[in-house]
TORKOL-4160 file (C-alpha; in steps of 0.2 Angstrom, whole numbers, padded with zeros to 4 digits, m for minus):
315
<pt num="1" X="m0051" Y="0215" Z="0697"/>
<pt num="2" X="m0053" Y="0234" Z="0696"/>
<pt num="3" X="m0052" Y="0246" Z="0713"/>
<pt num="4" X="m0071" Y="0254" Z="0713"/>
<pt num="5" X="m0068" Y="0273" Z="0721"/>
<pt num="6" X="m0080" Y="0281" Z="0732"/>
<pt num="7" X="m0087" Y="0300" Z="0731"/>
<pt num="8" X="m0099" Y="0309" Z="0747"/>
<pt num="9" X="m0114" Y="0314" Z="0741"/>
<pt num="10" X="m0123" Y="0328" Z="0750"/>
<pt num="11" X="m0140" Y="0326" Z="0741"/>
<pt num="12" X="m0141" Y="0308" Z="0748"/>
<pt num="13" X="m0131" Y="0312" Z="0768"/>
<pt num="14" X="m0117" Y="0295" Z="0759"/>
<pt num="15" X="m0103" Y="0290" Z="0749"/>
<pt num="16" X="m0109" Y="0283" Z="0733"/>
<pt num="17" X="m0097" Y="0276" Z="0718"/>
<pt num="18" X="m0085" Y="0285" Z="0708"/>
<pt num="19" X="m0092" Y="0281" Z="0689"/>
<pt num="20" X="m0082" Y="0288" Z="0677"/>
<pt num="21" X="m0086" Y="0290" Z="0658"/>
<pt num="22" X="m0076" Y="0286" Z="0645"/>
<pt num="23" X="m0069" Y="0304" Z="0642"/>
<pt num="24" X="m0066" Y="0305" Z="0659"/>
<pt num="25" X="m0057" Y="0289" Z="0661"/>
<pt num="26" X="m0047" Y="0294" Z="0641"/>
<pt num="27" X="m0043" Y="0314" Z="0648"/>
<pt num="28" X="m0037" Y="0303" Z="0667"/>
<pt num="29" X="m0023" Y="0289" Z="0658"/>
<pt num="30" X="m0016" Y="0301" Z="0647"/>
<pt num="31" X="m0012" Y="0312" Z="0664"/>
<pt num="32" X="m0009" Y="0299" Z="0672"/>
<pt num="33" X="0006" Y="0294" Z="0659"/>
<pt num="34" X="0009" Y="0314" Z="0657"/>
<pt num="35" X="0016" Y="0314" Z="0674"/>
<pt num="36" X="0027" Y="0295" Z="0673"/>
<pt num="37" X="0034" Y="0300" Z="0656"/>
<pt num="38" X="0040" Y="0316" Z="0661"/>
<pt num="39" X="0045" Y="0306" Z="0682"/>
<pt num="40" X="0054" Y="0297" Z="0671"/>
<pt num="41" X="0062" Y="0309" Z="0658"/>
<pt num="42" X="0070" Y="0318" Z="0677"/>
<pt num="43" X="0076" Y="0305" Z="0687"/>
<pt num="44" X="0086" Y="0300" Z="0670"/>
<pt num="45" X="0091" Y="0317" Z="0664"/>
<pt num="46" X="0098" Y="0317" Z="0682"/>
<pt num="47" X="0109" Y="0301" Z="0680"/>
<pt num="48" X="0117" Y="0308" Z="0664"/>
<pt num="49" X="0121" Y="0324" Z="0677"/>
<pt num="50" X="0125" Y="0317" Z="0692"/>
<pt num="51" X="0131" Y="0300" Z="0691"/>
<pt num="52" X="0148" Y="0303" Z="0681"/>
<pt num="53" X="0152" Y="0315" Z="0694"/>
<pt num="54" X="0151" Y="0302" Z="0706"/>
<pt num="55" X="0159" Y="0288" Z="0698"/>
<pt num="56" X="0174" Y="0300" Z="0691"/>
<pt num="57" X="0177" Y="0304" Z="0709"/>
<pt num="58" X="0175" Y="0286" Z="0715"/>
<pt num="59" X="0189" Y="0283" Z="0703"/>
<pt num="60" X="0200" Y="0299" Z="0705"/>
<pt num="61" X="0198" Y="0293" Z="0726"/>
<pt num="62" X="0203" Y="0276" Z="0719"/>
<pt num="63" X="0217" Y="0279" Z="0708"/>
<pt num="64" X="0225" Y="0291" Z="0723"/>
<pt num="65" X="0225" Y="0275" Z="0736"/>
<pt num="66" X="0234" Y="0264" Z="0722"/>
<pt num="67" X="0247" Y="0280" Z="0718"/>
<pt num="68" X="0248" Y="0281" Z="0739"/>
<pt num="69" X="0251" Y="0260" Z="0739"/>
<pt num="70" X="0264" Y="0262" Z="0723"/>
<pt num="71" X="0274" Y="0273" Z="0734"/>
<pt num="72" X="0275" Y="0262" Z="0748"/>
<pt num="73" X="0281" Y="0249" Z="0738"/>
<pt num="74" X="0291" Y="0258" Z="0729"/>
<pt num="75" X="0302" Y="0264" Z="0744"/>
<pt num="76" X="0303" Y="0248" Z="0750"/>
<pt num="77" X="0309" Y="0241" Z="0733"/>
<pt num="78" X="0323" Y="0258" Z="0734"/>
<pt num="79" X="0327" Y="0252" Z="0753"/>
<pt num="80" X="0331" Y="0235" Z="0745"/>
<pt num="81" X="0342" Y="0240" Z="0732"/>
<pt num="82" X="0353" Y="0250" Z="0744"/>
<pt num="83" X="0351" Y="0236" Z="0759"/>
<pt num="84" X="0361" Y="0227" Z="0742"/>
<pt num="85" X="0370" Y="0240" Z="0737"/>
<pt num="86" X="0380" Y="0241" Z="0757"/>
<pt num="87" X="0379" Y="0219" Z="0754"/>
<pt num="88" X="0388" Y="0221" Z="0735"/>
<pt num="89" X="0401" Y="0233" Z="0744"/>
<pt num="90" X="0406" Y="0220" Z="0758"/>
<pt num="91" X="0408" Y="0205" Z="0746"/>
<pt num="92" X="0418" Y="0214" Z="0737"/>
<pt num="93" X="0431" Y="0227" Z="0751"/>
<pt num="94" X="0428" Y="0212" Z="0763"/>
<pt num="95" X="0425" Y="0194" Z="0760"/>
<pt num="96" X="0433" Y="0192" Z="0743"/>
<pt num="97" X="0449" Y="0203" Z="0748"/>
<pt num="98" X="0449" Y="0191" Z="0766"/>
<pt num="99" X="0450" Y="0177" Z="0755"/>
<pt num="100" X="0460" Y="0182" Z="0738"/>
<pt num="101" X="0447" Y="0181" Z="0727"/>
<pt num="102" X="0446" Y="0194" Z="0713"/>
<pt num="103" X="0429" Y="0207" Z="0716"/>
<pt num="104" X="0415" Y="0207" Z="0703"/>
<pt num="105" X="0415" Y="0222" Z="0692"/>
<pt num="106" X="0402" Y="0235" Z="0691"/>
<pt num="107" X="0400" Y="0229" Z="0674"/>
<pt num="108" X="0395" Y="0209" Z="0677"/>
<pt num="109" X="0388" Y="0213" Z="0691"/>
<pt num="110" X="0376" Y="0222" Z="0678"/>
<pt num="111" X="0380" Y="0210" Z="0664"/>
<pt num="112" X="0362" Y="0198" Z="0670"/>
<pt num="113" X="0350" Y="0214" Z="0670"/>
<pt num="114" X="0337" Y="0218" Z="0652"/>
<pt num="115" X="0327" Y="0206" Z="0643"/>
<pt num="116" X="0314" Y="0207" Z="0656"/>
<pt num="117" X="0296" Y="0202" Z="0654"/>
<pt num="118" X="0289" Y="0217" Z="0643"/>
<pt num="119" X="0271" Y="0223" Z="0657"/>
<pt num="120" X="0255" Y="0225" Z="0645"/>
<pt num="121" X="0251" Y="0242" Z="0649"/>
<pt num="122" X="0237" Y="0254" Z="0642"/>
<pt num="123" X="0242" Y="0269" Z="0635"/>
<pt num="124" X="0234" Y="0278" Z="0651"/>
<pt num="125" X="0243" Y="0266" Z="0665"/>
<pt num="126" X="0261" Y="0268" Z="0655"/>
<pt num="127" X="0267" Y="0282" Z="0670"/>
<pt num="128" X="0284" Y="0284" Z="0670"/>
<pt num="129" X="0283" Y="0281" Z="0692"/>
<pt num="130" X="0277" Y="0260" Z="0687"/>
<pt num="131" X="0289" Y="0260" Z="0673"/>
<pt num="132" X="0305" Y="0265" Z="0685"/>
<pt num="133" X="0299" Y="0252" Z="0700"/>
<pt num="134" X="0294" Y="0235" Z="0688"/>
<pt num="135" X="0313" Y="0240" Z="0676"/>
<pt num="136" X="0320" Y="0240" Z="0699"/>
<pt num="137" X="0312" Y="0225" Z="0701"/>
<pt num="138" X="0320" Y="0217" Z="0686"/>
<pt num="139" X="0339" Y="0225" Z="0689"/>
<pt num="140" X="0335" Y="0220" Z="0710"/>
<pt num="141" X="0332" Y="0202" Z="0702"/>
<pt num="142" X="0347" Y="0199" Z="0694"/>
<pt num="143" X="0358" Y="0207" Z="0705"/>
<pt num="144" X="0351" Y="0196" Z="0719"/>
<pt num="145" X="0355" Y="0180" Z="0710"/>
<pt num="146" X="0374" Y="0186" Z="0704"/>
<pt num="147" X="0375" Y="0190" Z="0726"/>
<pt num="148" X="0365" Y="0171" Z="0731"/>
<pt num="149" X="0381" Y="0164" Z="0717"/>
<pt num="150" X="0394" Y="0175" Z="0722"/>
<pt num="151" X="0388" Y="0168" Z="0741"/>
<pt num="152" X="0390" Y="0152" Z="0735"/>
<pt num="153" X="0406" Y="0155" Z="0728"/>
<pt num="154" X="0415" Y="0162" Z="0745"/>
<pt num="155" X="0408" Y="0147" Z="0753"/>
<pt num="156" X="0417" Y="0133" Z="0743"/>
<pt num="157" X="0432" Y="0148" Z="0746"/>
<pt num="158" X="0431" Y="0146" Z="0763"/>
<pt num="159" X="0429" Y="0126" Z="0764"/>
<pt num="160" X="0446" Y="0123" Z="0754"/>
<pt num="161" X="0452" Y="0139" Z="0767"/>
<pt num="162" X="0449" Y="0131" Z="0780"/>
<pt num="163" X="0456" Y="0113" Z="0772"/>
<pt num="164" X="0471" Y="0123" Z="0765"/>
<pt num="165" X="0476" Y="0131" Z="0783"/>
<pt num="166" X="0473" Y="0117" Z="0790"/>
<pt num="167" X="0483" Y="0109" Z="0782"/>
<pt num="168" X="0499" Y="0122" Z="0782"/>
<pt num="169" X="0510" Y="0121" Z="0798"/>
<pt num="170" X="0507" Y="0131" Z="0811"/>
<pt num="171" X="0513" Y="0126" Z="0825"/>
<pt num="172" X="0531" Y="0119" Z="0834"/>
<pt num="173" X="0534" Y="0099" Z="0833"/>
<pt num="174" X="0539" Y="0096" Z="0851"/>
<pt num="175" X="0531" Y="0107" Z="0866"/>
<pt num="176" X="0543" Y="0120" Z="0873"/>
<pt num="177" X="0541" Y="0114" Z="0887"/>
<pt num="178" X="0551" Y="0100" Z="0885"/>
<pt num="179" X="0564" Y="0108" Z="0874"/>
<pt num="180" X="0581" Y="0110" Z="0882"/>
<pt num="181" X="0589" Y="0120" Z="0868"/>
<pt num="182" X="0583" Y="0129" Z="0851"/>
<pt num="183" X="0594" Y="0129" Z="0835"/>
<pt num="184" X="0587" Y="0144" Z="0825"/>
<pt num="185" X="0600" Y="0143" Z="0813"/>
<pt num="186" X="0594" Y="0137" Z="0793"/>
<pt num="187" X="0606" Y="0137" Z="0780"/>
<pt num="188" X="0628" Y="0136" Z="0775"/>
<pt num="189" X="0635" Y="0128" Z="0792"/>
<pt num="190" X="0649" Y="0118" Z="0797"/>
<pt num="191" X="0644" Y="0103" Z="0798"/>
<pt num="192" X="0644" Y="0092" Z="0816"/>
<pt num="193" X="0652" Y="0077" Z="0811"/>
<pt num="194" X="0660" Y="0078" Z="0794"/>
<pt num="195" X="0667" Y="0095" Z="0799"/>
<pt num="196" X="0664" Y="0104" Z="0781"/>
<pt num="197" X="0652" Y="0113" Z="0776"/>
<pt num="198" X="0634" Y="0111" Z="0771"/>
<pt num="199" X="0620" Y="0116" Z="0770"/>
<pt num="200" X="0609" Y="0116" Z="0783"/>
<pt num="201" X="0589" Y="0115" Z="0777"/>
<pt num="202" X="0581" Y="0115" Z="0795"/>
<pt num="203" X="0579" Y="0118" Z="0814"/>
<pt num="204" X="0586" Y="0107" Z="0829"/>
<pt num="205" X="0575" Y="0104" Z="0841"/>
<pt num="206" X="0587" Y="0097" Z="0856"/>
<pt num="207" X="0575" Y="0085" Z="0865"/>
<pt num="208" X="0577" Y="0072" Z="0879"/>
<pt num="209" X="0575" Y="0054" Z="0872"/>
<pt num="210" X="0558" Y="0047" Z="0868"/>
<pt num="211" X="0549" Y="0068" Z="0870"/>
<pt num="212" X="0534" Y="0065" Z="0859"/>
<pt num="213" X="0533" Y="0074" Z="0841"/>
<pt num="214" X="0519" Y="0081" Z="0835"/>
<pt num="215" X="0512" Y="0083" Z="0816"/>
<pt num="216" X="0515" Y="0103" Z="0813"/>
<pt num="217" X="0499" Y="0100" Z="0800"/>
<pt num="218" X="0485" Y="0090" Z="0792"/>
<pt num="219" X="0492" Y="0079" Z="0780"/>
<pt num="220" X="0495" Y="0060" Z="0773"/>
<pt num="221" X="0511" Y="0049" Z="0780"/>
<pt num="222" X="0522" Y="0046" Z="0764"/>
<pt num="223" X="0538" Y="0041" Z="0774"/>
<pt num="224" X="0539" Y="0031" Z="0790"/>
<pt num="225" X="0558" Y="0023" Z="0788"/>
<pt num="226" X="0573" Y="0023" Z="0794"/>
<pt num="227" X="0582" Y="0034" Z="0780"/>
<pt num="228" X="0604" Y="0035" Z="0777"/>
<pt num="229" X="0609" Y="0051" Z="0787"/>
<pt num="230" X="0591" Y="0059" Z="0795"/>
<pt num="231" X="0590" Y="0040" Z="0802"/>
<pt num="232" X="0573" Y="0035" Z="0808"/>
<pt num="233" X="0563" Y="0048" Z="0798"/>
<pt num="234" X="0541" Y="0055" Z="0794"/>
<pt num="235" X="0537" Y="0065" Z="0780"/>
<pt num="236" X="0522" Y="0074" Z="0779"/>
<pt num="237" X="0512" Y="0079" Z="0762"/>
<pt num="238" X="0501" Y="0093" Z="0768"/>
<pt num="239" X="0496" Y="0097" Z="0750"/>
<pt num="240" X="0495" Y="0115" Z="0744"/>
<pt num="241" X="0512" Y="0111" Z="0740"/>
<pt num="242" X="0518" Y="0110" Z="0758"/>
<pt num="243" X="0531" Y="0094" Z="0765"/>
<pt num="244" X="0538" Y="0092" Z="0785"/>
<pt num="245" X="0552" Y="0083" Z="0790"/>
<pt num="246" X="0552" Y="0076" Z="0804"/>
<pt num="247" X="0572" Y="0065" Z="0810"/>
<pt num="248" X="0581" Y="0058" Z="0820"/>
<pt num="249" X="0567" Y="0049" Z="0827"/>
<pt num="250" X="0566" Y="0034" Z="0844"/>
<pt num="251" X="0553" Y="0028" Z="0836"/>
<pt num="252" X="0538" Y="0030" Z="0824"/>
<pt num="253" X="0521" Y="0031" Z="0832"/>
<pt num="254" X="0511" Y="0030" Z="0813"/>
<pt num="255" X="0511" Y="0023" Z="0798"/>
<pt num="256" X="0515" Y="0025" Z="0781"/>
<pt num="257" X="0498" Y="0031" Z="0771"/>
<pt num="258" X="0491" Y="0036" Z="0786"/>
<pt num="259" X="0481" Y="0052" Z="0788"/>
<pt num="260" X="0488" Y="0063" Z="0803"/>
<pt num="261" X="0479" Y="0079" Z="0813"/>
<pt num="262" X="0490" Y="0096" Z="0817"/>
<pt num="263" X="0495" Y="0091" Z="0835"/>
<pt num="264" X="0495" Y="0070" Z="0833"/>
<pt num="265" X="0508" Y="0062" Z="0841"/>
<pt num="266" X="0517" Y="0055" Z="0825"/>
<pt num="267" X="0534" Y="0051" Z="0834"/>
<pt num="268" X="0548" Y="0052" Z="0845"/>
<pt num="269" X="0563" Y="0061" Z="0848"/>
<pt num="270" X="0578" Y="0049" Z="0848"/>
<pt num="271" X="0594" Y="0052" Z="0840"/>
<pt num="272" X="0598" Y="0039" Z="0825"/>
<pt num="273" X="0604" Y="0043" Z="0809"/>
<pt num="274" X="0620" Y="0056" Z="0808"/>
<pt num="275" X="0615" Y="0065" Z="0824"/>
<pt num="276" X="0627" Y="0070" Z="0838"/>
<pt num="277" X="0614" Y="0070" Z="0850"/>
<pt num="278" X="0595" Y="0067" Z="0854"/>
<pt num="279" X="0586" Y="0081" Z="0847"/>
<pt num="280" X="0575" Y="0081" Z="0831"/>
<pt num="281" X="0581" Y="0089" Z="0814"/>
<pt num="282" X="0564" Y="0096" Z="0807"/>
<pt num="283" X="0563" Y="0104" Z="0790"/>
<pt num="284" X="0549" Y="0111" Z="0781"/>
<pt num="285" X="0547" Y="0111" Z="0759"/>
<pt num="286" X="0535" Y="0124" Z="0749"/>
<pt num="287" X="0536" Y="0115" Z="0729"/>
<pt num="288" X="0549" Y="0105" Z="0735"/>
<pt num="289" X="0560" Y="0119" Z="0740"/>
<pt num="290" X="0566" Y="0120" Z="0758"/>
<pt num="291" X="0562" Y="0137" Z="0767"/>
<pt num="292" X="0567" Y="0143" Z="0785"/>
<pt num="293" X="0552" Y="0133" Z="0799"/>
<pt num="294" X="0552" Y="0146" Z="0809"/>
<pt num="295" X="0544" Y="0156" Z="0798"/>
<pt num="296" X="0529" Y="0141" Z="0803"/>
<pt num="297" X="0534" Y="0143" Z="0821"/>
<pt num="298" X="0522" Y="0152" Z="0831"/>
<pt num="299" X="0532" Y="0154" Z="0845"/>
<pt num="300" X="0521" Y="0167" Z="0854"/>
<pt num="301" X="0508" Y="0155" Z="0855"/>
<pt num="302" X="0498" Y="0152" Z="0871"/>
<pt num="303" X="0504" Y="0134" Z="0879"/>
<pt num="304" X="0484" Y="0133" Z="0885"/>
<pt num="305" X="0483" Y="0134" Z="0862"/>
<pt num="306" X="0498" Y="0123" Z="0860"/>
<pt num="307" X="0488" Y="0109" Z="0875"/>
<pt num="308" X="0473" Y="0110" Z="0866"/>
<pt num="309" X="0478" Y="0108" Z="0848"/>
<pt num="310" X="0485" Y="0091" Z="0855"/>
<pt num="311" X="0468" Y="0088" Z="0865"/>
<pt num="312" X="0459" Y="0090" Z="0851"/>
<pt num="313" X="0474" Y="0079" Z="0839"/>
<pt num="314" X="0469" Y="0065" Z="0853"/>
<pt num="315" X="0451" Y="0063" Z="0849"/>
């Protein structure tokens, strides 16, 4: 429905409808269309002039924010790299030294680096800092994986070392408080029974008959019987090349084939075999060769610590 326009007619003292002729209507349409076209062209031109700058400014700001975020991430990566380097240093200079393991050479630690995934980046994005960050991530991943393997090796070595240390002869077989004499002579001596010079392959610890004798390390009893000059004797195989022998016992408190713990009661002091008095003859062999037991007796061990070892063994 067409809208009707009115104008004031002074001759008629009132408003009368405006009636355009065809020529006037055409003129009005051309004017309206011209102004509309002009307005559209102006707006479009403004968009071409100003909008690219607005978009560029937005991209510049966004790019600056991304660079700032990237720098924060890269700084964290650098910090992690330093912490990992410190951990690698401790691994080589402390952990592996303490466990008698060879340290990992720089060539081994970097051997796994390389061959990482190449990220598809546009030419405009191939900035040096981004490529360096990707390389750093790949390097950290490789080094961390190797360090994890190293820790597994260390953990296994610690477990084996704990077993070895527990098996190694390390205490006196008789409580200090129950010793009456300690004979540290090891090697050639004049035999008290046969009167000739013979090799004395152990130490003699004099104590009253019936004094408890304790295992000096974890192991398995391989011999528990009467055996010639040893009299009643116990052999314990501790593994790792070590064996201990406890001779001239009056009684056995353990049987052959049994596992024993350090500090566990295995027998009682006696005077059996080739012996001139109540005492314990104690020997240590390493790889089937006798060694002086004195080097394995912690005679300065506190009595309270010795007692604790005995209590733990009884459990």
